[in-house]
C-alpha positions as CSV (number, residue, x, y, z in Angstrom):
1,M,0.5,-25.2,2.1
2,S,-0.4,-29.3,2.8
3,N,-1.1,-32.0,0.7
4,K,-3.5,-35.1,1.2
5,S,-3.2,-37.6,-1.3
6,T,-5.8,-40.2,-0.8
7,L,-4.4,-43.4,-3.2
8,L,-7.1,-46.0,-4.1
9,K,-5.6,-48.5,-6.0
10,K,-1.6,-48.6,-7.5
11,K,-2.5,-47.9,-11.5
12,P,0.6,-46.8,-14.1
13,C,1.2,-43.3,-14.7
14,S,-2.0,-41.5,-16.5
15,P,-1.7,-39.5,-19.6
16,D,-2.5,-35.7,-18.7
17,N,-6.3,-36.0,-20.1
18,S,-7.1,-38.7,-17.1
19,I,-6.6,-35.8,-14.7
20,L,-8.5,-33.2,-13.5
21,Y,-8.0,-30.0,-12.3
22,V,-10.9,-29.1,-9.5
23,G,-11.1,-25.7,-8.5
24,N,-13.2,-23.4,-6.2
25,L,-13.6,-26.1,-3.2
26,T,-14.7,-24.5,-0.3
27,L,-12.5,-25.5,3.3
28,D,-15.1,-28.4,4.5
29,V,-14.5,-30.8,1.1
30,T,-12.7,-33.6,1.9
31,G,-11.0,-36.0,-0.6
32,M,-13.4,-38.6,0.4
33,D,-16.2,-36.1,-0.7
34,L,-14.6,-35.8,-4.0
35,E,-14.1,-39.7,-4.9
36,Q,-17.6,-40.0,-3.7
37,L,-18.9,-37.6,-6.5
38,F,-16.3,-38.5,-9.3
39,N,-16.3,-42.0,-9.2
40,T,-20.1,-42.8,-10.9
41,Y,-18.7,-41.5,-13.9
42,G,-15.3,-44.2,-13.8
43,E,-12.3,-45.9,-11.6
44,L,-10.3,-43.5,-9.9
45,S,-7.1,-44.2,-9.7
46,S,-6.1,-41.4,-6.8
47,V,-7.6,-37.7,-5.1
48,R,-4.9,-35.5,-4.2
49,L,-6.4,-32.4,-2.4
50,V,-4.4,-29.7,-1.5
51,V,-5.0,-27.6,1.4
52,H,-4.4,-23.6,2.1
53,P,-4.9,-23.5,5.7
54,E,-2.7,-20.1,5.8
55,C,-5.6,-18.5,4.0
56,D,-9.0,-17.9,5.6
57,T,-11.0,-17.0,1.9
58,P,-13.8,-19.8,1.4
59,N,-12.3,-20.6,-2.1
60,V,-8.9,-21.9,-2.2
61,N,-8.8,-24.9,-2.3
62,H,-8.4,-27.4,-5.4
63,A,-7.4,-30.8,-6.0
64,Y,-6.6,-33.1,-8.9
65,L,-8.6,-36.5,-9.7
66,N,-6.6,-39.5,-11.6
67,F,-8.9,-41.3,-13.8
68,V,-7.9,-44.6,-14.6
69,E,-9.5,-44.1,-18.0
70,A,-9.8,-40.8,-20.1
71,T,-12.6,-41.4,-21.8
72,C,-14.1,-41.4,-17.9
73,A,-12.0,-37.9,-17.1
74,M,-13.8,-36.5,-20.1
75,E,-17.4,-37.6,-18.8
76,A,-17.3,-36.1,-15.4
77,M,-16.1,-32.8,-16.7
78,K,-18.6,-32.8,-19.4
79,N,-20.9,-33.5,-16.3
80,L,-19.7,-31.9,-13.4
81,N,-17.9,-28.5,-14.6
82,N,-19.2,-25.8,-13.3
83,C,-22.3,-27.6,-11.1
84,F,-22.9,-26.4,-7.5
85,F,-21.1,-27.9,-4.6
86,K,-21.0,-27.1,-1.1
87,G,-21.6,-23.2,-1.8
88,Q,-19.3,-23.0,-4.3
89,Y,-19.5,-23.4,-8.4
90,L,-16.6,-26.2,-9.3
91,R,-14.6,-24.9,-12.0
92,I,-13.1,-27.9,-13.5
93,M,-10.2,-28.5,-16.3
94,F,-7.6,-30.8,-17.8
95,N,-4.6,-30.6,-15.7
96,F,-2.0,-29.6,-18.4
97,R,1.4,-30.2,-17.3
98,N,2.7,-27.9,-19.9
99,P,2.9,-25.1,-18.0
100,F,2.5,-22.5,-21.6
101,R,-0.6,-24.3,-22.6
102,R,-2.0,-23.0,-19.2
103,K,-0.3,-19.4,-18.8
104,N,-0.9,-18.7,-22.8
105,S,-2.9,-15.6,-22.0
106,Q,-3.5,-15.9,-26.0
107,N,-6.5,-18.5,-25.6
108,N,-8.3,-16.4,-22.7
109,I,-10.4,-13.7,-23.2
110,Y,-12.2,-11.7,-20.3
111,I,-15.4,-10.6,-20.5
112,R,-16.5,-7.3,-18.9
113,K,-20.1,-6.1,-18.1
114,L,-21.5,-9.2,-18.0
115,D,-25.2,-9.7,-16.5
116,K,-25.0,-10.6,-12.9
117,S,-27.8,-13.2,-13.1
118,I,-25.6,-15.1,-15.6
119,D,-23.8,-18.2,-13.9
120,Q,-20.7,-20.1,-14.4
121,K,-22.7,-22.8,-16.5
122,T,-24.9,-20.7,-18.8
123,L,-21.2,-18.2,-19.8
124,F,-19.2,-21.9,-20.2
125,Q,-22.3,-23.7,-22.3
126,K,-22.2,-20.4,-24.4
127,F,-18.3,-20.4,-25.2
128,S,-18.3,-23.7,-25.6
129,D,-20.1,-23.2,-29.3
130,F,-16.9,-21.7,-30.3
131,G,-14.7,-24.1,-29.6
132,P,-13.4,-26.7,-26.5
133,I,-13.1,-25.0,-23.3
134,M,-10.0,-25.1,-20.6
135,S,-11.6,-23.1,-18.0
136,C,-14.3,-20.9,-17.3
137,K,-14.3,-18.1,-13.6
138,I,-16.7,-15.9,-12.9
139,P,-15.1,-14.2,-9.6
140,C,-18.3,-13.5,-7.3
141,D,-18.2,-11.6,-3.5
142,E,-18.3,-13.0,-0.3
143,N,-22.1,-13.3,-0.7
144,G,-21.3,-15.6,-4.0
145,I,-23.1,-12.3,-6.0
146,S,-21.1,-12.1,-9.3
147,L,-18.5,-9.3,-9.8
148,G,-19.7,-8.4,-12.9
149,Y,-16.6,-9.8,-15.2
150,A,-15.6,-13.2,-16.1
151,Y,-12.6,-15.7,-17.7
152,V,-12.9,-18.0,-20.7
153,H,-9.8,-20.0,-21.1
154,F,-10.3,-21.8,-24.7
155,N,-7.6,-24.5,-26.0
156,K,-6.9,-22.8,-29.2
157,K,-6.2,-19.2,-29.9
158,K,-8.2,-19.3,-33.3
159,D,-11.3,-20.4,-31.4
160,A,-11.0,-17.5,-28.1
161,K,-10.8,-14.8,-31.8
162,K,-14.4,-16.1,-32.8
163,A,-15.6,-15.5,-29.4
164,I,-14.5,-12.1,-29.6
165,L,-15.6,-11.6,-32.8
166,A,-19.4,-12.8,-32.3
167,L,-20.2,-12.0,-29.0
168,N,-18.4,-8.6,-28.1
169,K,-20.9,-5.9,-27.7
170,T,-23.9,-8.6,-27.6
171,A,-26.0,-9.5,-24.8
172,L,-26.6,-12.9,-23.2
173,T,-30.1,-12.2,-21.7
174,K,-32.9,-10.5,-23.4
175,D,-33.1,-7.8,-21.2
176,G,-29.4,-7.9,-20.2
177,M,-26.7,-5.3,-20.9
178,S,-24.1,-5.6,-23.6
179,M,-20.8,-7.2,-22.3
180,E,-17.2,-6.6,-24.0
181,V,-15.6,-9.4,-24.8
182,M,-11.7,-8.7,-25.4
183,E,-8.6,-10.7,-24.8
184,F,-6.8,-11.1,-21.6
185,I,-4.2,-9.2,-20.8
186,P,-1.7,-10.1,-18.2
187,R,-1.3,-7.6,-15.2
188,Y,2.3,-7.3,-15.6
189,T,1.2,-6.2,-19.0
190,R,-1.5,-4.3,-18.6
191,N,0.2,-2.3,-15.9
192,Q,2.6,-1.2,-18.6
193,I,0.1,-1.0,-21.3
194,F,-3.4,0.3,-20.0
195,Q,-2.0,2.3,-17.0
196,I,-0.1,4.9,-18.7
197,R,-3.4,4.9,-22.0
198,N,-6.2,5.2,-19.3
199,L,-7.0,8.7,-17.7
200,F,-9.4,8.8,-14.7
201,V,-11.7,12.2,-15.0
202,K,-13.9,13.8,-12.3
203,N,-15.2,17.2,-11.8
204,F,-16.6,17.7,-14.4
205,P,-20.1,19.3,-15.2
206,T,-23.0,17.3,-13.7
207,D,-24.4,17.4,-17.6
208,W,-21.7,15.9,-18.9
209,D,-22.8,12.5,-20.7
210,Q,-20.2,9.9,-22.1
211,E,-20.9,11.9,-25.7
212,D,-19.5,14.9,-24.3
213,L,-16.8,13.6,-22.4
214,S,-15.2,12.0,-25.4
215,K,-15.7,15.5,-27.7
216,E,-13.6,17.1,-25.2
217,F,-10.7,14.5,-24.9
218,S,-11.0,13.3,-28.5
219,S,-9.0,16.4,-29.6
220,F,-6.2,15.0,-28.7
221,G,-5.9,11.6,-29.6
222,E,-8.1,8.4,-30.8
223,I,-10.5,7.1,-27.7
224,K,-10.5,3.3,-27.8
225,S,-13.2,3.5,-24.7
226,C,-14.7,6.7,-22.9
227,I,-17.5,5.5,-19.9
228,I,-19.2,7.5,-17.4
229,L,-19.9,6.2,-13.7
230,N,-22.0,8.0,-10.8
231,N,-20.2,7.7,-7.4
232,T,-22.6,6.6,-4.6
233,N,-20.2,8.4,-2.4
234,C,-20.5,12.0,-2.9
235,N,-18.4,13.3,-0.5
236,I,-15.3,12.1,-2.2
237,Y,-15.6,14.0,-5.9
238,D,-17.0,17.4,-6.5
239,S,-19.9,16.2,-8.6
240,K,-21.3,12.7,-8.5
241,K,-20.0,11.8,-11.6
242,Y,-16.5,10.2,-12.6
243,G,-14.7,8.7,-15.5
244,F,-12.4,6.8,-17.4
245,V,-10.8,7.5,-21.1
246,C,-8.9,5.1,-22.6
247,Y,-6.5,6.3,-25.6
248,K,-5.2,4.2,-28.4
249,E,-2.1,5.5,-28.0
250,S,-0.2,5.9,-24.8
251,N,1.2,9.5,-26.1
252,H,-1.8,10.6,-26.6
253,A,-3.2,9.8,-23.1
254,Q,0.1,12.1,-21.9
255,I,-0.9,15.3,-24.1
256,A,-4.3,14.6,-23.2
257,L,-3.6,14.5,-19.1
258,N,-1.0,17.6,-19.0
259,A,-3.4,19.7,-21.1
260,L,-6.8,19.0,-19.6
261,H,-5.5,18.6,-15.7
262,N,-6.7,21.4,-13.7
263,K,-8.9,23.2,-16.8
264,N,-11.7,25.1,-16.0
265,I,-14.7,24.0,-17.4
266,E,-17.7,26.0,-17.7
267,S,-21.3,24.2,-17.8
268,S,-24.3,25.3,-19.2
269,D,-25.6,26.9,-16.0
270,K,-22.7,28.9,-16.2
271,K,-21.1,27.2,-13.1
272,I,-17.0,26.9,-13.6
273,Y,-15.8,23.1,-12.8
274,K,-11.5,22.6,-12.3
275,L,-11.3,19.1,-14.4
276,Y,-9.4,16.7,-12.3
277,V,-7.4,13.9,-14.7
278,S,-4.8,11.3,-13.6
279,I,-3.4,7.8,-14.4
280,A,-5.8,5.2,-14.1
281,L,-4.6,2.9,-11.0
282,N,-6.0,0.1,-9.8
283,K,-7.6,-0.3,-6.6
284,K,-4.4,-0.9,-4.7
285,D,-2.0,1.0,-5.8
286,R,-4.6,4.4,-5.7
287,A,-5.0,3.2,-2.0
288,N,-0.7,3.5,-1.9
289,Q,-1.1,6.6,-3.7
290,L,-3.4,8.4,-1.5
291,A,-1.8,7.2,2.2
292,D,1.6,8.9,0.7
293,E,-0.5,11.8,-0.1
294,K,-1.7,12.0,3.6
295,E,2.1,11.4,5.2
296,N,3.8,14.0,2.7
297,K,0.6,16.2,3.6
298,K,1.0,15.7,7.8
299,L,4.8,16.2,7.1
300,N,4.7,19.4,5.7
301,L,1.9,20.8,7.6
302,N,4.5,19.7,10.7
303,I,7.7,21.4,9.1
304,K,5.5,25.0,8.3
305,N,4.0,24.2,12.1
306,N,7.4,24.1,13.8
307,D,7.6,26.1,16.9
308,K,4.5,27.5,16.6
309,N,1.8,24.9,17.3
310,L,1.4,24.5,20.8
311,Y,-0.2,21.4,23.0
312,I,-2.0,21.9,26.1
313,K,-2.6,19.5,28.5
314,Y,-5.1,19.2,32.0
315,L,-8.0,21.0,30.0
316,D,-11.2,20.6,32.4
317,D,-14.0,18.9,30.7
318,K,-15.9,22.6,30.3
319,V,-13.1,23.8,28.2
320,D,-14.2,24.1,24.2
321,D,-12.8,25.2,21.4
322,A,-13.9,29.0,21.7
323,Q,-12.9,29.3,25.6
324,L,-9.7,27.9,24.1
325,K,-9.4,30.2,21.4
326,S,-10.4,32.8,23.5
327,L,-7.5,32.2,26.2
328,F,-4.8,32.1,23.7
329,S,-5.9,35.2,21.3
330,K,-4.1,37.8,23.6
331,Y,-0.7,36.6,22.9
332,G,-1.3,36.8,18.6
333,S,-2.8,35.8,15.7
334,I,-4.6,32.4,15.7
335,T,-4.5,30.0,12.8
336,S,-6.5,26.7,14.2
337,V,-7.8,25.8,17.8
338,K,-9.0,22.3,18.3
339,V,-10.1,20.7,21.5
340,M,-9.9,16.6,21.0
341,R,-12.8,14.9,21.9
342,H,-14.2,11.3,22.1
343,E,-16.6,9.9,20.2
344,N,-19.1,10.5,22.1
345,G,-18.4,14.6,22.4
346,I,-16.9,14.3,26.1
347,S,-12.9,16.0,25.9
348,K,-10.0,14.0,25.7
349,G,-8.4,16.7,28.4
350,F,-6.4,18.1,25.7
351,G,-6.1,20.1,22.6
352,F,-3.8,22.2,20.4
353,V,-3.7,26.0,19.4
354,C,-1.5,27.0,16.4
355,F,-0.1,30.7,16.0
356,S,0.6,32.0,12.9
357,E,4.1,33.4,14.5
358,K,6.9,31.5,16.0
359,S,7.3,34.4,18.9
360,E,3.7,34.7,19.7
361,A,3.9,31.2,20.3
362,S,6.3,31.1,22.5
363,A,4.8,34.4,24.8
364,A,1.8,32.2,25.2
365,L,3.8,29.1,26.2
366,T,5.9,31.2,28.9
367,S,2.9,33.1,30.2
368,M,0.3,30.3,29.9
369,K,2.3,27.7,31.3
370,G,0.7,26.5,34.7
371,V,-1.8,29.0,34.9
372,K,-4.8,27.3,36.7
373,V,-8.5,27.3,34.2
374,F,-11.4,26.0,36.0
375,S,-9.0,25.4,39.0
376,K,-6.7,23.0,37.1
377,P,-3.2,24.2,36.0
378,L,-2.2,24.1,32.3
379,Y,0.6,21.4,30.6
380,I,1.5,23.7,27.7
381,A,4.6,22.4,25.2
382,L,5.4,22.6,21.6
383,S,3.3,19.8,19.7
384,Q,5.1,16.8,18.2
385,N,4.2,14.3,16.0
386,K,4.3,10.7,17.0
387,N,7.9,9.9,16.0
388,E,8.7,13.0,17.6
389,R,7.2,11.7,20.7
390,K,8.4,8.4,20.6
391,A,12.0,9.3,19.7
392,A,11.7,11.1,23.1
393,Q,10.0,8.5,25.4
394,N,12.7,6.2,23.9
395,E,15.3,8.7,25.4
396,I,13.7,9.0,28.2
397,N,13.5,5.5,28.9
398,K,17.1,4.3,28.1
399,S,18.2,7.1,30.8
400,R,15.6,5.8,33.4
401,Q,17.1,2.3,32.8
402,F,21.0,3.2,32.3
403,P,21.5,6.0,34.5
404,N,25.5,5.7,33.8
405,S,25.6,4.7,30.3
406,N,25.8,8.0,28.7
407,N,22.7,7.2,27.1
408,Y,23.9,4.4,24.9
409,Y,22.6,1.1,25.7
410,I,24.9,-1.9,23.8
411,P,23.3,-5.2,24.0
412,E,25.2,-7.7,25.3
413,Q,25.2,-10.0,22.5
414,Y,27.2,-6.8,20.6
415,L,29.6,-6.5,23.3
416,V,33.1,-7.3,22.3
417,P,35.7,-8.4,24.8
418,A,37.4,-5.5,26.6
419,N,41.4,-6.5,25.3
420,P,41.5,-5.0,21.9
421,N,43.7,-7.6,20.8
422,E,40.7,-9.7,20.2
423,V,39.0,-7.3,18.0
424,P,38.8,-8.5,14.5
425,K,41.7,-7.0,12.6
426,D,40.2,-6.5,9.0
427,Y,38.1,-3.7,11.3
428,V,38.0,-1.0,10.4
429,T,38.2,0.9,13.8
430,N,39.3,4.4,12.7
431,M,36.8,5.3,10.0
432,M,34.2,7.0,12.6
433,Y,36.9,8.8,14.5
434,A,37.8,10.4,11.1
435,Q,34.2,10.9,10.5
436,M,34.2,12.3,14.0
437,Q,36.9,15.1,13.4
438,Y,35.3,16.1,9.6
439,H,31.8,16.8,11.4
440,N,33.1,18.3,14.1
441,A,35.6,20.7,12.0
442,F,32.5,21.4,9.9
443,L,29.9,21.6,12.8
444,S,32.3,24.2,15.2
445,Q,31.8,27.2,12.4
446,S,27.7,26.9,12.9
447,N,28.8,26.6,16.8
448,I,27.0,23.5,16.8
449,P,27.9,20.4,19.0
450,G,29.4,18.1,17.1
451,I,29.7,14.5,17.3
452,I,31.2,13.4,20.6
453,N,34.4,12.0,21.3
454,S,34.5,10.7,24.7
455,H,35.5,7.5,23.7
456,Q,39.2,7.2,24.8
457,N,38.8,3.3,23.9
458,S,38.3,2.4,20.3
459,N,36.9,-0.9,21.2
460,T,33.9,1.5,22.7
461,M,33.3,2.5,19.2
462,Y,33.3,-0.7,17.8
463,Q,30.7,-1.7,20.2
464,I,28.4,1.2,19.3
465,R,29.0,1.4,15.7
466,T,28.5,-2.7,15.5
467,Y,25.5,-2.3,17.6
468,F,23.8,0.2,14.8
469,E,25.4,-1.9,12.1
470,K,23.1,-4.7,13.2
471,K,20.3,-2.5,14.0
472,G,20.6,-1.0,10.5
473,A,20.3,-4.5,9.0
474,F,17.1,-5.6,10.8
475,M,15.6,-1.7,10.1
476,F,16.4,-2.1,6.7
477,N,14.4,-4.8,6.4
478,M,11.6,-3.5,8.0
479,Y,11.8,-0.9,5.6
480,I,11.7,-2.7,2.4
481,N,8.8,-4.7,3.5
482,A,6.4,-2.0,5.2
483,S,3.8,0.0,3.0
484,K,4.5,3.5,1.5
485,A,3.2,5.2,4.4
486,K,4.8,3.9,6.7
487,R,8.8,3.8,5.4
488,N,9.0,8.0,6.4
489,G,8.2,6.5,10.0
490,I,10.7,3.8,10.1
491,V,13.5,6.4,8.5
492,G,13.1,8.6,10.4
493,E,13.4,6.9,13.9
494,F,16.6,5.2,13.1
495,I,17.8,8.9,11.5
496,C,17.1,10.5,15.0
497,E,18.7,7.3,16.7
498,F,21.5,8.2,15.2
499,L,21.8,12.1,15.6
500,K,21.2,11.3,19.1
501,T,24.3,9.0,19.6
502,F,27.2,10.3,17.0
503,Y,26.1,14.2,17.0
504,Y,25.3,14.4,21.1
505,F,21.9,16.1,20.4
506,K,19.6,16.8,22.8
507,D,17.0,18.6,21.7
508,T,14.5,16.8,20.4
509,T,12.4,19.1,18.0
510,R,16.0,20.0,16.5
511,I,16.4,16.5,15.7
512,A,12.9,16.2,14.3
513,R,13.5,18.7,12.1
514,L,16.7,17.5,10.8
515,S,15.4,14.1,10.0
516,Q,12.0,15.3,8.5
517,S,14.3,17.8,5.9
518,I,16.2,14.8,5.2
519,I,13.2,12.3,4.9
520,K,11.5,15.4,2.7
521,E,15.0,16.1,0.3
522,S,15.7,11.7,0.1
523,S,14.3,9.7,-3.0
524,H,13.3,6.0,-1.8
525,S,17.0,4.4,-2.9
526,E,18.5,7.4,-0.8
527,N,16.6,5.9,2.3
528,K,17.3,2.2,1.8
529,N,21.3,3.7,2.1
530,F,20.8,5.4,4.9
531,F,20.7,2.0,6.8
532,I,24.1,1.0,5.6
533,L,26.9,2.8,7.4
534,T,29.7,2.1,5.5
535,N,28.6,3.5,2.4
536,G,28.8,7.3,4.4
537,S,25.1,8.4,2.4
538,L,23.6,8.6,6.0
539,V,26.9,10.9,6.9
540,S,27.1,12.9,4.1
541,K,23.1,13.8,4.3
542,I,23.5,15.0,7.3
543,G,26.3,17.2,6.6
544,S,24.4,18.7,3.5
545,H,21.5,19.9,6.0
546,I,22.6,20.5,9.4
547,N,24.0,24.2,8.3
548,I,20.6,24.8,6.5
549,V,18.2,23.3,9.2
550,M,20.4,24.0,12.9
């Protein structure tokens, strides 16, 4: 963020009521534009334009205008507030240096169901009848059309209360719908209160109205509000309608959620609907929840179909789903088959065949590998997810680049002097050997290869451990800054490399199976601890899963 200040004349410091805040400025507005617009109402001592070049949304700039006389500032705000200037409605208010006056939510009211024909100036004039207003804002979309809600911030709490009592459930236009006027609740408080009182409901009978929905939920407690909306995308929901039910008490919402979710509802035409009820989430939280559900579903499917799903490459363009199924059906029961295609319908040359049993997939893999179909020999392997493929490719790349490095690549900046005496004395170099001995004894009972013990020089182990600690710190930062949908992939990649390095596993399928099992049974806080090798949480978790999974 940069500040551009145009100093017109050096004047004594002005009080708060002579400084105006001007918001909703487009990127092309300059200090000179503002000076020309405002100096007709009085002498300005300074114009400071605050620019946000890193943002590409149109209304991100604002400015501070310092008038010599407070009466001039008042006149400018009275005449120019909410005027249309270079594509946006200006939002002008006094600059209050005391942040409490600006952030006091008790003076701020929220209006929803606002008629989209109402502009900011009309709204300001209507609400100013109840007292002085600090600011007024109607959020708009990229085309400048109202989003149907607004904020009005009064100077005094009593004026805000008067406006709520007088204008709630009233319309600002003759044929407009009634708006809802209420006290504004900050987001952090809203998340604590409304999200555990407000329920999202879908998949109820199409002939239900608000009265029917309210009747179904009212037996669990007093309802504050109830609304049914029409869904424009019918593919998402089982019916075209969805709704929200807001309880006065949070415990009533929780009881209703537990009692009504997945309840069978019979409609007037005797059709059965399975009611869906959940806590109402905002758009961002809902997107994160859906991403997590999708990731977990994919992970569970991979575990379920592990060693049963075959990847077939070099398919001729003539091969379709039916032909592919016919080729493999003699080896057992097929649960799914798919030839992957481009958007134009042309085959991508590969596909998948999933069997119901591991033995059937194994027989098909052995028998069909290399068989020519339409003169092309098939390549067949067990299907791998993205993380497994990436881990396998990294292994191949390492072995190609460093053929004599025992599959380890230690960047030069992490290497320590060859003389062990130069290793920092406060570093516990024997810790890794103790871990190796413990796990080798444990793994030997199951005939599983233990942690490698080919490093005769403790300095070599120190180098490898140092490298992993550096990598763990780097990937920890990636993990905490990533979206929920990407976190499992990051921790999975780290676990896979850890297993290859310290447990000397070569089979990527076994590595992926163990990694997926660990991730599935671990919480977010446990995942974060995996990147910190000194706490031993990852080694402990591997020990609890390895004998079961491997």
